[in-house]
N, CA and C of each residue as an Amber inpcrd file, in Angstrom:
protein
   399
 -14.3170000  -2.7880000 -17.1350000 -15.2240000  -2.5270000 -16.3150000
 -14.6940000  -2.3320000 -14.8230000 -14.6780000  -1.2150000 -14.2430000
 -14.0660000  -0.8080000 -12.9510000 -14.7910000  -1.6990000 -11.7650000
 -14.2010000  -1.9990000 -10.8400000 -15.0110000  -2.9130000  -9.8250000
 -14.2690000  -1.9080000  -8.6010000 -15.1440000  -1.7710000  -7.5670000
 -14.6560000  -0.6100000  -6.3340000 -14.5950000  -1.9160000  -5.1940000
 -13.6510000  -1.9360000  -4.5550000 -13.3930000  -2.5020000  -3.1930000
 -13.1290000  -1.6180000  -2.2690000 -13.8880000  -1.6480000  -0.7540000
 -13.9810000  -0.2860000   0.1130000 -13.5300000  -1.4200000   1.3320000
 -12.8080000  -0.4990000   2.2890000 -13.1440000  -1.1940000   3.9490000
 -11.8000000  -0.5450000   4.4430000 -11.7300000  -1.0100000   5.6250000
 -10.4300000  -0.4820000   6.4070000  -9.0610000  -1.5200000   6.5240000
  -8.1670000  -0.9180000   7.2480000  -6.9980000  -1.5550000   7.4800000
  -6.4150000  -1.4240000   8.6530000  -5.7610000  -2.4240000   9.4830000
  -4.6840000  -2.2340000  10.6970000  -3.3430000  -2.4130000  10.2040000
  -2.6550000  -1.4550000  10.6300000  -1.0500000  -1.5830000  10.2960000
  -0.1210000  -1.3580000  11.2930000   0.6320000  -2.4670000  11.3330000
   1.9860000  -2.2610000  12.2300000   3.1750000  -2.0930000  11.4550000
   3.7770000  -0.9700000  11.8650000   5.1460000  -0.4270000  11.2820000
   6.1580000  -0.9450000  12.2110000   7.3510000  -1.3030000  11.7360000
   8.6020000  -1.8200000  12.6770000   9.7980000  -0.9250000  12.0870000
  10.5070000  -0.3060000  12.6640000  11.5000000   0.3850000  12.1440000
  12.6540000  -0.8110000  11.8130000  13.4430000  -0.4100000  10.9620000
  14.3950000  -1.5830000  10.2970000  15.8490000  -0.6990000  10.1090000
  16.7040000  -1.5920000  10.0610000  18.2840000  -0.8720000   9.8570000
  18.3630000  -0.4700000   8.4110000  18.6010000   0.4990000   8.0410000
  18.9420000   0.7990000   6.6560000  20.4790000   0.1800000   6.1530000
  20.8210000   0.3210000   4.9650000  21.9270000  -0.5970000   4.6240000
  23.4490000   0.4340000   5.0390000  24.0460000   0.2910000   5.0140000
  25.3590000   0.9100000   5.4710000  25.4550000   2.3010000   4.2070000
  25.1080000   2.0390000   3.2490000  25.0120000   2.9340000   2.0940000
  24.3200000   4.1890000   2.6690000  23.3240000   3.5670000   3.1220000
  22.2700000   4.9330000   3.2750000  22.1160000   5.4430000   4.7000000
  23.1060000   4.7870000   5.4410000  22.8360000   5.2170000   6.8010000
  22.7190000   6.4000000   7.0500000  23.2660000   7.5230000   6.5880000
  23.5290000   8.7680000   6.7840000  23.0090000   9.8890000   5.9860000
  21.8540000   9.6160000   5.3340000  21.0940000   9.9730000   4.2730000
  19.8950000  10.9180000   5.1710000  19.3350000  10.1210000   6.0710000
  17.8890000  10.9620000   6.8910000  17.0390000  10.1520000   6.4010000
  16.9360000   9.0080000   5.6370000  15.9240000   8.3990000   5.1580000
  15.4560000   7.1640000   6.3460000  14.2220000   6.7450000   6.4890000
  13.7560000   5.9150000   7.4720000  13.5590000   4.5820000   6.5390000
  13.5310000   3.3090000   7.2840000  13.1300000   2.0690000   6.5470000
  12.3330000   1.6370000   7.5360000  10.9620000   0.9690000   7.0880000
  10.2400000   0.4450000   8.0200000   9.7830000  -1.0770000   7.4210000
   9.4860000  -1.9520000   8.2740000   8.7170000  -3.1370000   7.5950000
   7.2770000  -2.8450000   8.1300000   6.0760000  -3.3940000   7.3710000
   4.9000000  -3.3170000   7.5760000   4.2960000  -4.2760000   7.4840000
   3.2490000  -4.3900000   8.0900000   2.1890000  -5.8430000   8.1350000
   0.7840000  -5.0740000   8.3190000  -0.0120000  -5.5120000   7.4290000
  -1.2320000  -5.1500000   7.6740000  -2.3200000  -6.3010000   7.4020000
  -3.5800000  -5.7440000   8.1050000  -4.7760000  -6.8020000   8.1820000
  -5.9660000  -5.8290000   7.5220000  -6.3320000  -6.3540000   6.1750000
  -7.3510000  -5.4940000   5.7920000  -9.0140000  -6.2540000   5.9640000
  -9.8780000  -5.5030000   6.1400000 -11.2460000  -6.1620000   6.5150000
 -12.4400000  -5.1360000   5.3550000 -13.4190000  -5.6020000   5.0390000
 -14.2530000  -5.0340000   4.0760000 -14.1120000  -6.1200000   2.6870000
 -14.4010000  -5.4040000   1.7320000 -14.3010000  -6.1540000   0.5280000
 -13.2840000  -6.8650000   0.2510000 -11.7340000  -6.4870000   0.7970000
 -10.5750000  -6.9670000   0.7410000 -10.3900000  -7.7950000   1.9910000
 -10.6380000  -9.0300000   2.1300000 -10.1960000  -9.9150000   3.3540000
  -8.6530000 -10.3240000   3.0990000  -7.6450000  -9.7520000   3.6120000
  -6.4540000 -10.2700000   3.2620000  -5.2040000  -9.5850000   4.5240000
  -4.1380000  -9.9840000   4.3040000  -3.1650000  -9.8530000   4.8820000
  -1.8650000  -9.3620000   3.8400000  -1.1330000  -8.3480000   4.5730000
   0.0120000  -8.2670000   3.3890000   1.4060000  -7.8320000   4.3790000
   2.5920000  -7.9370000   4.0180000   3.6750000  -7.6510000   4.4450000
   4.5220000  -6.7020000   3.3740000   5.2820000  -5.8740000   3.8530000
   6.2910000  -5.4510000   2.9500000   7.2130000  -4.2350000   3.5550000
   7.9140000  -3.4400000   2.6530000   8.8430000  -2.4980000   2.9570000
   8.5180000  -1.2610000   2.8510000   8.9670000  -0.3340000   3.6860000
   8.7890000   1.1370000   3.0890000  10.0820000   1.8940000   3.4020000
  10.8290000   2.6020000   2.5220000  11.5180000   3.8390000   2.6720000
  10.7400000   5.2820000   2.8570000  11.3870000   6.0700000   3.6400000
  10.5310000   7.2110000   4.1240000  11.5980000   8.6100000   4.4960000
  11.0820000   9.7270000   4.0700000  12.0410000  10.7200000   4.6490000
  10.8650000  11.8960000   4.9110000  11.4010000  12.3350000   6.2660000
  10.4070000  13.7370000   6.4360000  11.4300000  14.9240000   6.6090000
  10.8690000  15.7020000   5.9700000  11.5990000  16.8820000   5.5600000
  11.6340000  17.9980000   7.0930000  12.5740000  18.7860000   7.0840000
  12.6740000  19.6660000   8.2300000  11.4080000  20.6550000   8.1270000
  10.7650000  20.8700000   7.0540000   9.6320000  21.8700000   7.0200000
   8.3230000  21.1020000   7.3280000   7.9830000  21.5280000   8.2770000
   6.4590000  20.9650000   8.8840000   5.2670000  20.7570000   7.4710000
   5.0870000  19.2400000   7.7600000   3.9880000  18.7480000   6.7190000
   4.6120000  18.2840000   5.6400000   6.0910000  18.2180000   5.1800000
   6.2490000  17.7410000   4.1900000   7.2050000  16.4700000   4.4260000
   6.8410000  15.5170000   3.3830000   7.4800000  14.0590000   3.5390000
   7.4460000  13.3370000   2.4060000   8.0480000  12.0780000   2.3140000
   7.5030000  11.3330000   1.1220000   7.8650000   9.8430000   1.6980000
   7.3030000   8.9500000   1.0830000   7.8310000   7.6870000   0.9670000
   7.4080000   6.7370000  -0.1440000   8.3170000   5.6590000  -0.3290000
   7.8560000   4.5830000  -1.2720000   7.8130000   3.3190000  -0.6440000
   6.9870000   2.3300000  -1.2090000   6.8140000   1.1350000  -0.7420000
   6.3850000  -0.2480000  -1.4010000   6.6950000  -1.1780000  -1.0990000
   6.2320000  -2.3960000  -1.8970000   5.4870000  -3.1500000  -0.9880000
   4.4090000  -3.9470000  -1.3740000   3.7310000  -4.7950000  -0.2160000
   3.3730000  -5.9710000  -1.0270000   3.2990000  -7.1870000  -0.4170000
   2.3900000  -8.2380000  -1.1400000   1.5220000  -8.4300000  -0.4210000
   0.1870000  -8.6020000  -1.1270000  -1.2220000  -8.8310000  -0.5400000
  -1.5960000 -10.0550000  -0.6640000  -1.9640000 -10.7930000   0.4530000
  -2.7890000 -12.2010000   0.0340000  -4.1520000 -12.5440000   0.8790000
  -5.0130000 -12.9410000   0.2240000  -6.1010000 -13.1020000   0.5940000
  -7.5820000 -13.1980000  -0.3630000  -8.6080000 -12.6430000   0.0620000
  -9.5670000 -12.4950000  -0.9040000 -10.1150000 -11.1860000  -1.2160000
 -10.1410000 -11.0000000  -2.5700000 -10.9670000  -9.5610000  -2.9990000
 -12.1160000 -10.0280000  -3.7270000 -13.1810000  -9.7220000  -3.0910000
 -14.5800000  -9.8340000  -3.2530000 -14.8600000 -11.3380000  -3.5540000
 -14.1760000 -12.0760000  -2.8060000 -14.2750000 -13.7070000  -2.5620000
 -13.5530000 -14.4960000  -3.6110000 -12.6500000 -13.5760000  -4.4810000
 -11.8350000 -14.5020000  -5.0520000 -10.3760000 -14.5250000  -4.5320000
  -9.7360000 -15.3860000  -4.4300000  -8.5960000 -15.8220000  -3.6690000
  -7.2810000 -15.5030000  -4.6600000  -6.1890000 -15.2230000  -3.9710000
  -4.9910000 -15.0200000  -4.3810000  -4.3260000 -13.7810000  -3.9730000
  -3.2590000 -13.3630000  -4.4440000  -2.3510000 -12.5760000  -3.7620000
  -1.6210000 -11.5630000  -5.1950000  -1.2440000 -10.2610000  -4.6130000
  -0.9950000  -9.4910000  -5.6960000   0.2490000  -8.7210000  -4.9820000
   0.8260000  -7.8560000  -5.8070000   2.0790000  -6.7430000  -4.9900000
   1.4110000  -5.2250000  -5.3670000   1.4080000  -4.1530000  -4.2060000
   1.2070000  -3.0410000  -4.5090000   2.2870000  -2.3730000  -4.4710000
   2.5610000  -1.4480000  -5.1860000   3.6030000  -0.5400000  -5.1640000
   3.1580000   1.0970000  -4.9720000   3.6040000   1.7000000  -4.0080000
   3.3720000   2.8690000  -3.3090000   4.5430000   4.0810000  -3.5900000
   3.9130000   5.1170000  -3.9780000   4.8000000   6.3830000  -3.9150000
   3.8230000   7.6830000  -3.7430000   4.2950000   8.0320000  -2.5470000
   3.3890000   9.1680000  -1.8860000   4.3530000  10.3520000  -1.1370000
   3.6420000  11.5290000  -1.1550000   4.3910000  12.9600000  -0.8140000
   3.4220000  13.7190000  -0.2100000   4.0510000  14.6970000   0.6670000
   3.1460000  15.5510000   1.4110000   4.1420000  16.8860000   1.2270000
   3.5250000  17.8180000   0.7200000   4.0000000  19.1900000   0.7070000
   3.1630000  20.3110000   1.3750000   4.0460000  20.4240000   2.5280000
   3.2120000  21.3720000   3.6030000   1.9700000  20.8880000   3.9040000
   1.7400000  19.9060000   3.8600000   0.3470000  19.4600000   4.3570000
  -0.7920000  18.7150000   3.1470000  -0.0400000  19.2000000   1.8130000
  -0.9940000  18.8620000   0.9520000  -0.2460000  17.2960000   0.1760000
  -1.3230000  16.3900000   0.6010000  -0.9740000  15.0680000   0.1160000
  -1.3000000  14.5420000  -1.4620000  -0.4540000  13.5880000  -1.8770000
  -0.3550000  13.1100000  -2.9960000  -0.0840000  11.8960000  -3.1380000
  -0.6410000  10.7060000  -3.6640000  -0.3800000   9.4460000  -3.4980000
  -0.7640000   8.7190000  -4.8670000   0.1360000   7.5300000  -4.9310000
  -0.1300000   6.8220000  -6.1800000   0.3070000   5.5430000  -5.8120000
  -0.8510000   4.6590000  -5.7930000  -0.6920000   3.0630000  -5.4970000
  -1.4710000   2.3330000  -6.3750000  -0.4550000   1.3650000  -7.1050000
  -0.9050000   0.5590000  -7.9970000  -0.6020000  -0.9400000  -7.7200000
  -1.3350000  -1.6930000  -8.3120000  -0.8320000  -3.0060000  -8.6350000
   0.2120000  -3.1440000  -9.5440000   1.2300000  -3.9930000  -8.8840000
   2.4600000  -4.0340000 -10.1060000   1.8560000  -5.1870000 -11.2570000
   2.0670000  -4.9960000 -12.5670000   1.6410000  -5.6950000 -13.6620000
   1.9240000  -7.3210000 -13.5050000   1.1800000  -7.8630000 -13.8380000
   1.3960000  -9.3120000 -13.8920000   1.8150000 -10.0610000 -12.5180000
   1.9700000  -9.0320000 -11.2910000   1.8180000  -9.7670000  -9.8700000
   1.1820000 -10.7380000  -9.2930000  -0.2210000 -10.5450000 -10.0810000
  -1.7190000 -11.3770000  -9.1100000  -1.4010000 -13.0330000  -9.3440000
  -1.8840000 -13.4770000  -8.5630000  -1.9350000 -15.1420000  -8.5890000
  -3.5500000 -15.5280000  -8.5380000  -3.3290000 -17.0150000  -8.9130000
  -4.5800000 -17.8290000  -8.6070000  -5.9190000 -16.8780000  -9.1720000
  -6.7540000 -16.8670000  -8.2490000  -8.1490000 -16.3000000  -9.1080000
  -8.1660000 -14.6720000  -9.3460000  -6.9900000 -14.1930000  -9.0720000
  -6.8560000 -12.9780000  -8.9410000  -5.7370000 -12.5450000 -10.3390000
  -5.3540000 -13.3010000 -11.2220000  -4.4600000 -13.4820000 -12.3630000
  -5.0470000 -12.1440000 -13.4310000  -3.9650000 -11.4080000 -13.5630000
  -4.4080000 -10.2720000 -14.3880000  -5.1270000  -8.9870000 -13.7550000
  -5.2550000  -9.2780000 -12.4580000  -5.6860000  -8.0240000 -11.8630000
  -4.6730000  -6.6830000 -12.0760000  -5.5000000  -5.6880000 -12.1530000
  -5.0660000  -4.2860000 -12.4460000  -5.5860000  -3.3040000 -11.4620000
  -4.9640000  -2.2670000 -11.0420000  -5.9850000  -1.4620000 -10.2930000
  -5.1650000  -0.4430000  -9.2910000  -5.6810000   0.7640000  -8.8120000
  -5.3590000   1.6360000  -7.9840000  -5.8740000   1.3640000  -6.5620000
  -5.1520000   1.9930000  -5.5200000  -5.8540000   2.3680000  -4.3890000
  -5.4520000   3.4480000  -4.0170000  -6.3090000   4.0080000  -3.0000000
  -6.4300000   5.2500000  -2.4780000  -6.4970000   4.9360000  -1.0790000
  -5.8290000   5.2750000   0.0160000  -5.8160000   5.2210000   1.2590000
  -6.0630000   6.7170000   2.3200000  -7.0770000   6.3280000   3.0520000
  -7.6240000   7.4710000   3.7280000  -7.2870000   7.6620000   5.1750000
  -6.7410000   8.4190000   6.1180000  -6.5890000   8.2540000   7.3780000
  -7.3210000   9.2140000   8.3970000  -8.3170000   8.8070000   8.9590000
  -9.1210000   9.8080000   9.6000000  -9.0090000   9.5020000  11.1510000
  -8.7160000  10.1700000  11.5630000  -8.6290000   9.9960000  13.5190000
  -7.9800000   8.7090000  13.6280000  -6.7730000   8.4330000  12.8980000
  -5.6610000   7.4340000  13.2280000  -6.5470000   6.1370000  12.4850000
  -7.6860000   6.1240000  12.0750000  -8.1350000   4.9380000  11.4650000
  -7.9530000   4.8890000   9.9000000  -7.3410000   3.7600000   9.3040000
  -6.8540000   3.7830000   8.0650000  -7.9230000   3.2710000   7.0280000
  -8.2050000   3.8320000   6.2510000  -9.1640000   2.9540000   5.3070000
  -8.8070000   2.8410000   3.7020000  -9.4270000   2.0040000   2.5460000
  -8.7580000   2.0220000   1.3380000 -10.1760000   2.0410000   0.4100000
  -9.6680000   2.4940000  -0.9150000 -10.6580000   2.5490000  -1.8680000
  -9.9370000   1.9960000  -3.0100000 -10.3590000   0.6010000  -3.3030000
  -9.5620000  -0.0670000  -4.2800000 -10.5520000   0.0000000  -5.8790000
  -9.8710000   0.5330000  -6.6210000 -10.7380000   0.4200000  -8.0890000
  -9.7530000  -0.6980000  -8.8890000 -10.3870000  -1.4040000  -9.5040000
  -9.6760000  -2.5990000  -9.8480000 -10.4100000  -3.2370000 -11.0270000
  -9.6490000  -3.6810000 -11.9050000 -10.1420000  -4.4600000 -13.3420000
  -9.5370000  -6.0120000 -12.9760000 -10.5090000  -6.7660000 -13.5530000
 -10.2790000  -8.3020000 -13.7100000 -10.4930000  -8.6900000 -15.1350000
  -9.6540000  -9.9730000 -15.5220000 -10.0610000 -10.3570000 -17.2330000
 -11.3790000 -11.1930000 -16.9290000 -12.1320000 -10.9540000 -17.7810000
 -13.4400000 -11.5470000 -18.0730000 -13.1290000 -12.9940000 -17.8530000
 -14.1890000 -13.9250000 -17.3480000 -13.9140000 -15.5960000 -16.7840000
 -14.9840000 -15.9530000 -17.7330000
């Protein structure tokens, strides 16, 4: 059975240096730090690699982030894997829980997250499953 968690989050992005191998590629590297509110009361830290095309509205990013806190009152942590792109303004995103990454009362967590940005405000919708206890 799918459960749904919704809410908002604040994010701080910090530019980071690329490896010497990737310095001349046009990629960007950012660390991320999030504070979730709503059904997911948590913080997360992670890393993002991005690329912005010279074509307006076209870009992409991949990221990994470790989320730690409470999901509908259950404490633990899990890792989210992001892959998203935008083709001339048309967005596509895929954000999933890395299998077997969840700990404590969230062990066995599976799910997908959708992020929406409206007037600079970030919101999430997290559809997830947990094993029966």
